[in-house]
PDB file of N, CA, C and O in Angstrom:
ATOM      1  N   UNK A   1      18.380 -29.850  78.106  1.00  0.00           N
ATOM      2  CA  UNK A   1      18.925 -28.644  76.633  1.00  0.00           C
ATOM      3  C   UNK A   1      18.807 -27.540  75.575  1.00  0.00           C
ATOM      4  O   UNK A   1      18.640 -27.614  74.358  1.00  0.00           O
ATOM      5  N   UNK A   2      18.855 -27.174  75.864  1.00  0.00           N
ATOM      6  CA  UNK A   2      18.121 -25.761  74.880  1.00  0.00           C
ATOM      7  C   UNK A   2      17.810 -26.608  73.056  1.00  0.00           C
ATOM      8  O   UNK A   2      18.589 -27.275  72.374  1.00  0.00           O
ATOM      9  N   UNK A   3      16.676 -26.278  72.843  1.00  0.00           N
ATOM     10  CA  UNK A   3      17.085 -26.542  71.379  1.00  0.00           C
ATOM     11  C   UNK A   3      17.324 -25.577  70.423  1.00  0.00           C
ATOM     12  O   UNK A   3      17.507 -25.617  69.206  1.00  0.00           O
ATOM     13  N   UNK A   4      17.261 -24.301  71.629  1.00  0.00           N
ATOM     14  CA  UNK A   4      16.690 -23.251  70.141  1.00  0.00           C
ATOM     15  C   UNK A   4      18.367 -22.410  70.262  1.00  0.00           C
ATOM     16  O   UNK A   4      18.715 -21.492  69.519  1.00  0.00           O
ATOM     17  N   UNK A   5      18.818 -22.728  70.858  1.00  0.00           N
ATOM     18  CA  UNK A   5      20.584 -21.934  70.572  1.00  0.00           C
ATOM     19  C   UNK A   5      21.427 -22.791  70.135  1.00  0.00           C
ATOM     20  O   UNK A   5      21.268 -23.846  69.521  1.00  0.00           O
ATOM     21  N   UNK A   6      22.600 -22.095  70.606  1.00  0.00           N
ATOM     22  CA  UNK A   6      23.488 -23.141  70.151  1.00  0.00           C
ATOM     23  C   UNK A   6      24.535 -22.019  71.386  1.00  0.00           C
ATOM     24  O   UNK A   6      25.445 -22.582  71.995  1.00  0.00           O
ATOM     25  N   UNK A   7      24.355 -20.917  71.564  1.00  0.00           N
ATOM     26  CA  UNK A   7      24.985 -19.831  72.909  1.00  0.00           C
ATOM     27  C   UNK A   7      24.499 -19.537  73.664  1.00  0.00           C
ATOM     28  O   UNK A   7      24.218 -18.342  73.577  1.00  0.00           O
ATOM     29  N   UNK A   8      23.901 -20.357  75.195  1.00  0.00           N
ATOM     30  CA  UNK A   8      23.800 -20.003  75.955  1.00  0.00           C
ATOM     31  C   UNK A   8      23.870 -19.212  77.510  1.00  0.00           C
ATOM     32  O   UNK A   8      24.323 -19.634  78.574  1.00  0.00           O
ATOM     33  N   UNK A   9      23.331 -18.110  77.227  1.00  0.00           N
ATOM     34  CA  UNK A   9      24.381 -17.206  78.811  1.00  0.00           C
ATOM     35  C   UNK A   9      25.215 -16.804  78.462  1.00  0.00           C
ATOM     36  O   UNK A   9      25.289 -15.669  78.933  1.00  0.00           O
ATOM     37  N   UNK A  10      27.023 -17.256  77.101  1.00  0.00           N
ATOM     38  CA  UNK A  10      27.940 -17.353  77.601  1.00  0.00           C
ATOM     39  C   UNK A  10      28.294 -19.128  77.107  1.00  0.00           C
ATOM     40  O   UNK A  10      29.497 -19.339  76.955  1.00  0.00           O
ATOM     41  N   UNK A  11      27.446 -20.240  76.884  1.00  0.00           N
ATOM     42  CA  UNK A  11      28.052 -21.686  77.519  1.00  0.00           C
ATOM     43  C   UNK A  11      27.663 -22.026  75.967  1.00  0.00           C
ATOM     44  O   UNK A  11      26.490 -21.736  75.732  1.00  0.00           O
ATOM     45  N   UNK A  12      28.367 -22.570  74.861  1.00  0.00           N
ATOM     46  CA  UNK A  12      28.244 -23.204  73.577  1.00  0.00           C
ATOM     47  C   UNK A  12      27.259 -24.467  74.172  1.00  0.00           C
ATOM     48  O   UNK A  12      27.624 -24.856  75.281  1.00  0.00           O
ATOM     49  N   UNK A  13      26.668 -24.815  73.893  1.00  0.00           N
ATOM     50  CA  UNK A  13      25.069 -25.973  74.083  1.00  0.00           C
ATOM     51  C   UNK A  13      25.745 -26.877  72.787  1.00  0.00           C
ATOM     52  O   UNK A  13      25.513 -28.086  72.801  1.00  0.00           O
ATOM     53  N   UNK A  14      26.446 -26.407  71.840  1.00  0.00           N
ATOM     54  CA  UNK A  14      25.565 -27.430  70.165  1.00  0.00           C
ATOM     55  C   UNK A  14      25.164 -26.641  68.818  1.00  0.00           C
ATOM     56  O   UNK A  14      24.614 -25.545  68.929  1.00  0.00           O
ATOM     57  N   UNK A  15      25.437 -27.198  67.518  1.00  0.00           N
ATOM     58  CA  UNK A  15      24.830 -26.232  66.074  1.00  0.00           C
ATOM     59  C   UNK A  15      23.448 -27.045  66.466  1.00  0.00           C
ATOM     60  O   UNK A  15      23.049 -28.021  67.100  1.00  0.00           O
ATOM     61  N   UNK A  16      23.194 -26.421  65.995  1.00  0.00           N
ATOM     62  CA  UNK A  16      20.970 -26.187  65.582  1.00  0.00           C
ATOM     63  C   UNK A  16      21.415 -25.720  64.545  1.00  0.00           C
ATOM     64  O   UNK A  16      20.570 -26.017  63.700  1.00  0.00           O
ATOM     65  N   UNK A  17      22.173 -25.200  64.087  1.00  0.00           N
ATOM     66  CA  UNK A  17      21.712 -25.403  61.992  1.00  0.00           C
ATOM     67  C   UNK A  17      20.443 -25.916  61.369  1.00  0.00           C
ATOM     68  O   UNK A  17      19.557 -25.296  60.780  1.00  0.00           O
ATOM     69  N   UNK A  18      20.619 -27.757  61.756  1.00  0.00           N
ATOM     70  CA  UNK A  18      19.668 -28.275  61.073  1.00  0.00           C
ATOM     71  C   UNK A  18      19.024 -28.238  61.439  1.00  0.00           C
ATOM     72  O   UNK A  18      18.229 -28.404  60.514  1.00  0.00           O
ATOM     73  N   UNK A  19      18.166 -28.065  62.739  1.00  0.00           N
ATOM     74  CA  UNK A  19      16.671 -27.264  63.146  1.00  0.00           C
ATOM     75  C   UNK A  19      16.003 -26.405  62.879  1.00  0.00           C
ATOM     76  O   UNK A  19      14.786 -26.386  62.698  1.00  0.00           O
ATOM     77  N   UNK A  20      17.230 -25.100  62.798  1.00  0.00           N
ATOM     78  CA  UNK A  20      16.315 -24.088  62.961  1.00  0.00           C
ATOM     79  C   UNK A  20      15.904 -23.301  60.536  1.00  0.00           C
ATOM     80  O   UNK A  20      16.392 -23.784  59.515  1.00  0.00           O
ATOM     81  N   UNK A  21      15.178 -22.420  60.633  1.00  0.00           N
ATOM     82  CA  UNK A  21      15.149 -21.891  59.269  1.00  0.00           C
ATOM     83  C   UNK A  21      14.705 -20.493  60.069  1.00  0.00           C
ATOM     84  O   UNK A  21      14.503 -20.083  61.211  1.00  0.00           O
ATOM     85  N   UNK A  22      14.695 -20.124  58.923  1.00  0.00           N
ATOM     86  CA  UNK A  22      14.480 -18.248  59.334  1.00  0.00           C
ATOM     87  C   UNK A  22      13.496 -18.098  57.827  1.00  0.00           C
ATOM     88  O   UNK A  22      13.760 -18.047  56.625  1.00  0.00           O
ATOM     89  N   UNK A  23      12.766 -18.077  58.313  1.00  0.00           N
ATOM     90  CA  UNK A  23      10.950 -17.000  57.018  1.00  0.00           C
ATOM     91  C   UNK A  23      11.227 -15.706  56.696  1.00  0.00           C
ATOM     92  O   UNK A  23      11.966 -14.916  57.282  1.00  0.00           O
ATOM     93  N   UNK A  24      10.603 -15.564  55.763  1.00  0.00           N
ATOM     94  CA  UNK A  24      10.982 -13.727  55.770  1.00  0.00           C
ATOM     95  C   UNK A  24       9.444 -13.108  56.136  1.00  0.00           C
ATOM     96  O   UNK A  24       8.855 -13.243  57.208  1.00  0.00           O
ATOM     97  N   UNK A  25       8.958 -12.373  54.904  1.00  0.00           N
ATOM     98  CA  UNK A  25       8.081 -12.304  55.610  1.00  0.00           C
ATOM     99  C   UNK A  25       6.569 -12.784  54.447  1.00  0.00           C
ATOM    100  O   UNK A  25       5.426 -12.410  54.711  1.00  0.00           O
ATOM    101  N   UNK A  26       6.800 -13.367  53.608  1.00  0.00           N
ATOM    102  CA  UNK A  26       6.172 -12.954  52.394  1.00  0.00           C
ATOM    103  C   UNK A  26       6.762 -14.911  52.722  1.00  0.00           C
ATOM    104  O   UNK A  26       7.015 -15.500  51.670  1.00  0.00           O
ATOM    105  N   UNK A  27       6.941 -15.748  54.007  1.00  0.00           N
ATOM    106  CA  UNK A  27       7.011 -16.999  53.723  1.00  0.00           C
ATOM    107  C   UNK A  27       7.893 -18.588  53.528  1.00  0.00           C
ATOM    108  O   UNK A  27       7.961 -19.805  53.697  1.00  0.00           O
ATOM    109  N   UNK A  28       8.464 -17.277  53.010  1.00  0.00           N
ATOM    110  CA  UNK A  28       9.898 -17.934  52.323  1.00  0.00           C
ATOM    111  C   UNK A  28      11.517 -18.500  52.875  1.00  0.00           C
ATOM    112  O   UNK A  28      12.388 -18.055  53.622  1.00  0.00           O
ATOM    113  N   UNK A  29      11.363 -19.491  52.195  1.00  0.00           N
ATOM    114  CA  UNK A  29      12.782 -19.420  53.255  1.00  0.00           C
ATOM    115  C   UNK A  29      13.885 -18.945  52.933  1.00  0.00           C
ATOM    116  O   UNK A  29      14.372 -18.947  51.803  1.00  0.00           O
ATOM    117  N   UNK A  30      14.383 -18.473  53.991  1.00  0.00           N
ATOM    118  CA  UNK A  30      15.714 -17.832  53.446  1.00  0.00           C
ATOM    119  C   UNK A  30      16.804 -18.441  53.541  1.00  0.00           C
ATOM    120  O   UNK A  30      17.393 -18.102  54.568  1.00  0.00           O
ATOM    121  N   UNK A  31      17.316 -19.145  52.978  1.00  0.00           N
ATOM    122  CA  UNK A  31      18.103 -20.101  53.092  1.00  0.00           C
ATOM    123  C   UNK A  31      19.555 -20.127  53.309  1.00  0.00           C
ATOM    124  O   UNK A  31      19.873 -19.020  52.874  1.00  0.00           O
ATOM    125  N   UNK A  32      20.396 -20.567  53.619  1.00  0.00           N
ATOM    126  CA  UNK A  32      21.725 -19.676  53.935  1.00  0.00           C
ATOM    127  C   UNK A  32      22.689 -21.343  54.442  1.00  0.00           C
ATOM    128  O   UNK A  32      22.012 -22.143  55.087  1.00  0.00           O
ATOM    129  N   UNK A  33      23.311 -21.512  54.310  1.00  0.00           N
ATOM    130  CA  UNK A  33      24.278 -22.337  55.034  1.00  0.00           C
ATOM    131  C   UNK A  33      24.670 -23.283  57.318  1.00  0.00           C
ATOM    132  O   UNK A  33      24.754 -24.287  58.025  1.00  0.00           O
ATOM    133  N   UNK A  34      24.727 -21.826  57.213  1.00  0.00           N
ATOM    134  CA  UNK A  34      24.226 -21.845  58.944  1.00  0.00           C
ATOM    135  C   UNK A  34      23.395 -21.259  59.472  1.00  0.00           C
ATOM    136  O   UNK A  34      22.361 -21.481  58.841  1.00  0.00           O
ATOM    137  N   UNK A  35      23.175 -20.518  60.403  1.00  0.00           N
ATOM    138  CA  UNK A  35      22.598 -20.226  61.809  1.00  0.00           C
ATOM    139  C   UNK A  35      22.575 -20.284  62.568  1.00  0.00           C
ATOM    140  O   UNK A  35      21.879 -21.230  62.937  1.00  0.00           O
ATOM    141  N   UNK A  36      23.232 -19.443  63.721  1.00  0.00           N
ATOM    142  CA  UNK A  36      23.144 -19.404  64.943  1.00  0.00           C
ATOM    143  C   UNK A  36      23.411 -17.973  66.131  1.00  0.00           C
ATOM    144  O   UNK A  36      24.022 -16.905  66.133  1.00  0.00           O
ATOM    145  N   UNK A  37      22.382 -18.896  67.209  1.00  0.00           N
ATOM    146  CA  UNK A  37      21.705 -17.566  67.697  1.00  0.00           C
ATOM    147  C   UNK A  37      22.535 -18.058  69.339  1.00  0.00           C
ATOM    148  O   UNK A  37      22.682 -19.210  69.750  1.00  0.00           O
ATOM    149  N   UNK A  38      22.948 -16.832  69.987  1.00  0.00           N
ATOM    150  CA  UNK A  38      23.415 -16.355  70.601  1.00  0.00           C
ATOM    151  C   UNK A  38      21.844 -15.625  71.902  1.00  0.00           C
ATOM    152  O   UNK A  38      21.045 -14.716  71.678  1.00  0.00           O
ATOM    153  N   UNK A  39      21.996 -16.599  73.261  1.00  0.00           N
ATOM    154  CA  UNK A  39      20.631 -16.247  73.827  1.00  0.00           C
ATOM    155  C   UNK A  39      21.216 -16.024  75.377  1.00  0.00           C
ATOM    156  O   UNK A  39      21.813 -16.723  76.196  1.00  0.00           O
ATOM    157  N   UNK A  40      20.627 -14.440  75.308  1.00  0.00           N
ATOM    158  CA  UNK A  40      21.554 -14.289  76.869  1.00  0.00           C
ATOM    159  C   UNK A  40      19.793 -14.306  77.481  1.00  0.00           C
ATOM    160  O   UNK A  40      19.056 -13.382  77.136  1.00  0.00           O
ATOM    161  N   UNK A  41      19.180 -15.606  78.530  1.00  0.00           N
ATOM    162  CA  UNK A  41      18.031 -14.843  78.957  1.00  0.00           C
ATOM    163  C   UNK A  41      18.795 -13.901  80.185  1.00  0.00           C
ATOM    164  O   UNK A  41      18.383 -12.742  80.136  1.00  0.00           O
ATOM    165  N   UNK A  42      19.722 -14.110  81.178  1.00  0.00           N
ATOM    166  CA  UNK A  42      20.223 -13.293  82.208  1.00  0.00           C
ATOM    167  C   UNK A  42      19.892 -12.141  81.878  1.00  0.00           C
ATOM    168  O   UNK A  42      19.213 -11.579  82.737  1.00  0.00           O
ATOM    169  N   UNK A  43      20.228 -11.183  80.394  1.00  0.00           N
ATOM    170  CA  UNK A  43      20.581 -10.044  80.371  1.00  0.00           C
ATOM    171  C   UNK A  43      18.984  -9.913  79.422  1.00  0.00           C
ATOM    172  O   UNK A  43      19.051  -8.957  78.648  1.00  0.00           O
ATOM    173  N   UNK A  44      17.740 -10.600  79.349  1.00  0.00           N
ATOM    174  CA  UNK A  44      17.042 -10.529  78.221  1.00  0.00           C
ATOM    175  C   UNK A  44      17.791  -9.955  76.830  1.00  0.00           C
ATOM    176  O   UNK A  44      17.722  -8.749  76.596  1.00  0.00           O
ATOM    177  N   UNK A  45      18.614 -10.984  75.778  1.00  0.00           N
ATOM    178  CA  UNK A  45      19.565 -10.206  75.015  1.00  0.00           C
ATOM    179  C   UNK A  45      18.990 -11.625  73.833  1.00  0.00           C
ATOM    180  O   UNK A  45      18.841 -12.757  74.293  1.00  0.00           O
ATOM    181  N   UNK A  46      18.820 -11.430  72.867  1.00  0.00           N
ATOM    182  CA  UNK A  46      19.136 -12.392  71.864  1.00  0.00           C
ATOM    183  C   UNK A  46      19.859 -11.750  70.776  1.00  0.00           C
ATOM    184  O   UNK A  46      19.677 -10.578  70.446  1.00  0.00           O
ATOM    185  N   UNK A  47      20.639 -12.504  70.256  1.00  0.00           N
ATOM    186  CA  UNK A  47      21.249 -12.513  69.063  1.00  0.00           C
ATOM    187  C   UNK A  47      21.521 -13.638  67.501  1.00  0.00           C
ATOM    188  O   UNK A  47      21.929 -14.799  67.548  1.00  0.00           O
ATOM    189  N   UNK A  48      21.198 -12.957  66.392  1.00  0.00           N
ATOM    190  CA  UNK A  48      21.528 -14.577  65.447  1.00  0.00           C
ATOM    191  C   UNK A  48      22.164 -13.985  63.503  1.00  0.00           C
ATOM    192  O   UNK A  48      22.088 -13.286  62.493  1.00  0.00           O
ATOM    193  N   UNK A  49      22.819 -15.179  64.413  1.00  0.00           N
ATOM    194  CA  UNK A  49      23.622 -14.608  62.752  1.00  0.00           C
ATOM    195  C   UNK A  49      23.111 -15.640  62.164  1.00  0.00           C
ATOM    196  O   UNK A  49      22.811 -16.720  62.674  1.00  0.00           O
ATOM    197  N   UNK A  50      22.943 -15.069  60.330  1.00  0.00           N
ATOM    198  CA  UNK A  50      23.340 -15.735  59.267  1.00  0.00           C
ATOM    199  C   UNK A  50      24.201 -16.411  58.457  1.00  0.00           C
ATOM    200  O   UNK A  50      24.396 -15.801  57.405  1.00  0.00           O
ATOM    201  N   UNK A  51      24.611 -17.129  58.522  1.00  0.00           N
ATOM    202  CA  UNK A  51      25.722 -17.129  57.284  1.00  0.00           C
ATOM    203  C   UNK A  51      26.229 -18.043  56.117  1.00  0.00           C
ATOM    204  O   UNK A  51      26.032 -19.254  56.026  1.00  0.00           O
ATOM    205  N   UNK A  52      26.889 -17.281  55.278  1.00  0.00           N
ATOM    206  CA  UNK A  52      26.465 -17.900  54.334  1.00  0.00           C
ATOM    207  C   UNK A  52      24.765 -17.738  53.300  1.00  0.00           C
ATOM    208  O   UNK A  52      24.204 -18.625  52.655  1.00  0.00           O
ATOM    209  N   UNK A  53      24.353 -16.324  53.492  1.00  0.00           N
ATOM    210  CA  UNK A  53      23.109 -17.150  53.174  1.00  0.00           C
ATOM    211  C   UNK A  53      23.483 -16.952  51.222  1.00  0.00           C
ATOM    212  O   UNK A  53      24.417 -16.327  50.719  1.00  0.00           O
ATOM    213  N   UNK A  54      22.388 -17.724  50.519  1.00  0.00           N
ATOM    214  CA  UNK A  54      21.991 -18.458  49.232  1.00  0.00           C
ATOM    215  C   UNK A  54      21.596 -17.304  48.415  1.00  0.00           C
ATOM    216  O   UNK A  54      21.806 -16.637  47.402  1.00  0.00           O
ATOM    217  N   UNK A  55      20.463 -17.587  50.127  1.00  0.00           N
ATOM    218  CA  UNK A  55      18.987 -17.290  48.067  1.00  0.00           C
ATOM    219  C   UNK A  55      17.763 -16.763  49.107  1.00  0.00           C
ATOM    220  O   UNK A  55      16.932 -17.665  49.214  1.00  0.00           O
ATOM    221  N   UNK A  56      17.531 -15.998  49.620  1.00  0.00           N
ATOM    222  CA  UNK A  56      17.659 -15.161  47.947  1.00  0.00           C
ATOM    223  C   UNK A  56      19.194 -13.787  48.185  1.00  0.00           C
ATOM    224  O   UNK A  56      19.830 -13.256  49.095  1.00  0.00           O
ATOM    225  N   UNK A  57      19.123 -13.790  46.869  1.00  0.00           N
ATOM    226  CA  UNK A  57      20.615 -12.588  47.044  1.00  0.00           C
ATOM    227  C   UNK A  57      20.900 -11.515  47.877  1.00  0.00           C
ATOM    228  O   UNK A  57      20.055 -10.755  48.351  1.00  0.00           O
ATOM    229  N   UNK A  58      22.260 -11.455  48.074  1.00  0.00           N
ATOM    230  CA  UNK A  58      21.440  -9.901  48.968  1.00  0.00           C
ATOM    231  C   UNK A  58      21.233  -9.038  47.777  1.00  0.00           C
ATOM    232  O   UNK A  58      20.242  -9.664  47.400  1.00  0.00           O
ATOM    233  N   UNK A  59      21.366  -8.069  46.838  1.00  0.00           N
ATOM    234  CA  UNK A  59      20.356  -7.438  45.966  1.00  0.00           C
ATOM    235  C   UNK A  59      19.542  -7.384  46.754  1.00  0.00           C
ATOM    236  O   UNK A  59      19.486  -6.618  47.716  1.00  0.00           O
ATOM    237  N   UNK A  60      18.509  -8.527  46.311  1.00  0.00           N
ATOM    238  CA  UNK A  60      16.793  -8.741  46.065  1.00  0.00           C
ATOM    239  C   UNK A  60      16.975  -8.646  47.660  1.00  0.00           C
ATOM    240  O   UNK A  60      16.012  -7.910  47.869  1.00  0.00           O
ATOM    241  N   UNK A  61      17.522  -8.867  48.919  1.00  0.00           N
ATOM    242  CA  UNK A  61      17.282  -8.786  50.120  1.00  0.00           C
ATOM    243  C   UNK A  61      17.180  -7.426  50.352  1.00  0.00           C
ATOM    244  O   UNK A  61      16.053  -6.942  50.455  1.00  0.00           O
ATOM    245  N   UNK A  62      18.458  -6.516  50.483  1.00  0.00           N
ATOM    246  CA  UNK A  62      18.294  -5.145  50.695  1.00  0.00           C
ATOM    247  C   UNK A  62      19.159  -4.135  49.804  1.00  0.00           C
ATOM    248  O   UNK A  62      20.246  -3.573  49.940  1.00  0.00           O
ATOM    249  N   UNK A  63      17.584  -4.197  48.266  1.00  0.00           N
ATOM    250  CA  UNK A  63      18.682  -3.556  47.464  1.00  0.00           C
ATOM    251  C   UNK A  63      18.046  -1.883  47.983  1.00  0.00           C
ATOM    252  O   UNK A  63      18.484  -0.738  47.873  1.00  0.00           O
ATOM    253  N   UNK A  64      17.192  -2.305  48.392  1.00  0.00           N
ATOM    254  CA  UNK A  64      15.705  -1.175  48.600  1.00  0.00           C
ATOM    255  C   UNK A  64      15.666  -0.318  50.579  1.00  0.00           C
ATOM    256  O   UNK A  64      14.794   0.349  51.136  1.00  0.00           O
ATOM    257  N   UNK A  65      17.221  -0.860  51.117  1.00  0.00           N
ATOM    258  CA  UNK A  65      17.626  -0.308  52.291  1.00  0.00           C
ATOM    259  C   UNK A  65      18.761   1.114  52.011  1.00  0.00           C
ATOM    260  O   UNK A  65      19.549   1.360  51.098  1.00  0.00           O
ATOM    261  N   UNK A  66      18.397   1.825  53.228  1.00  0.00           N
ATOM    262  CA  UNK A  66      19.070   3.280  52.093  1.00  0.00           C
ATOM    263  C   UNK A  66      20.697   2.849  52.505  1.00  0.00           C
ATOM    264  O   UNK A  66      21.495   3.750  52.248  1.00  0.00           O
ATOM    265  N   UNK A  67      21.178   1.854  52.984  1.00  0.00           N
ATOM    266  CA  UNK A  67      22.665   1.591  53.463  1.00  0.00           C
ATOM    267  C   UNK A  67      23.080   1.100  52.115  1.00  0.00           C
ATOM    268  O   UNK A  67      24.153   1.442  51.617  1.00  0.00           O
ATOM    269  N   UNK A  68      22.361   0.416  51.608  1.00  0.00           N
ATOM    270  CA  UNK A  68      22.826  -0.383  50.201  1.00  0.00           C
ATOM    271  C   UNK A  68      22.101   0.864  49.206  1.00  0.00           C
ATOM    272  O   UNK A  68      21.641   0.485  48.129  1.00  0.00           O
ATOM    273  N   UNK A  69      22.078   1.206  49.288  1.00  0.00           N
ATOM    274  CA  UNK A  69      21.863   2.470  47.725  1.00  0.00           C
ATOM    275  C   UNK A  69      22.693   3.342  48.416  1.00  0.00           C
ATOM    276  O   UNK A  69      23.067   3.772  47.324  1.00  0.00           O
ATOM    277  N   UNK A  70      23.252   3.924  49.107  1.00  0.00           N
ATOM    278  CA  UNK A  70      24.126   4.888  49.027  1.00  0.00           C
ATOM    279  C   UNK A  70      25.272   4.392  49.247  1.00  0.00           C
ATOM    280  O   UNK A  70      26.204   5.196  49.231  1.00  0.00           O
ATOM    281  N   UNK A  71      25.466   3.498  49.416  1.00  0.00           N
ATOM    282  CA  UNK A  71      27.310   2.647  49.154  1.00  0.00           C
ATOM    283  C   UNK A  71      27.169   1.709  47.622  1.00  0.00           C
ATOM    284  O   UNK A  71      28.205   1.200  47.194  1.00  0.00           O
ATOM    285  N   UNK A  72      25.947   1.527  46.894  1.00  0.00           N
ATOM    286  CA  UNK A  72      25.842   0.536  45.648  1.00  0.00           C
ATOM    287  C   UNK A  72      25.397   2.071  44.713  1.00  0.00           C
ATOM    288  O   UNK A  72      25.192   1.618  43.587  1.00  0.00           O
ATOM    289  N   UNK A  73      25.184   3.445  44.646  1.00  0.00           N
ATOM    290  CA  UNK A  73      25.094   4.134  43.937  1.00  0.00           C
ATOM    291  C   UNK A  73      25.938   4.983  43.718  1.00  0.00           C
ATOM    292  O   UNK A  73      25.891   6.012  43.044  1.00  0.00           O
ATOM    293  N   UNK A  74      26.675   4.559  44.269  1.00  0.00           N
ATOM    294  CA  UNK A  74      28.505   5.286  44.207  1.00  0.00           C
ATOM    295  C   UNK A  74      29.265   4.870  43.753  1.00  0.00           C
ATOM    296  O   UNK A  74      30.297   5.535  43.669  1.00  0.00           O
ATOM    297  N   UNK A  75      29.218   3.252  43.071  1.00  0.00           N
ATOM    298  CA  UNK A  75      29.964   2.313  42.228  1.00  0.00           C
ATOM    299  C   UNK A  75      29.865   2.767  40.481  1.00  0.00           C
ATOM    300  O   UNK A  75      30.438   2.083  39.632  1.00  0.00           O
TER     301      UNK A  75
END
């Protein structure tokens, strides 16, 4: 059984959150409550979900992104 994904080709194989970490470009760990990877090797596609991001803040992660600026600049 694979240890990298929660779902492989549509079949749930188990929670892998305790085995997975998301590292940012600067080497810091992005802290979140759960990580879910859906791997579709038959389609050569993968999808990653980060649930409950704790640190860094949403603002710190996305404050320079055009979509963030377009939405929050209007507030």
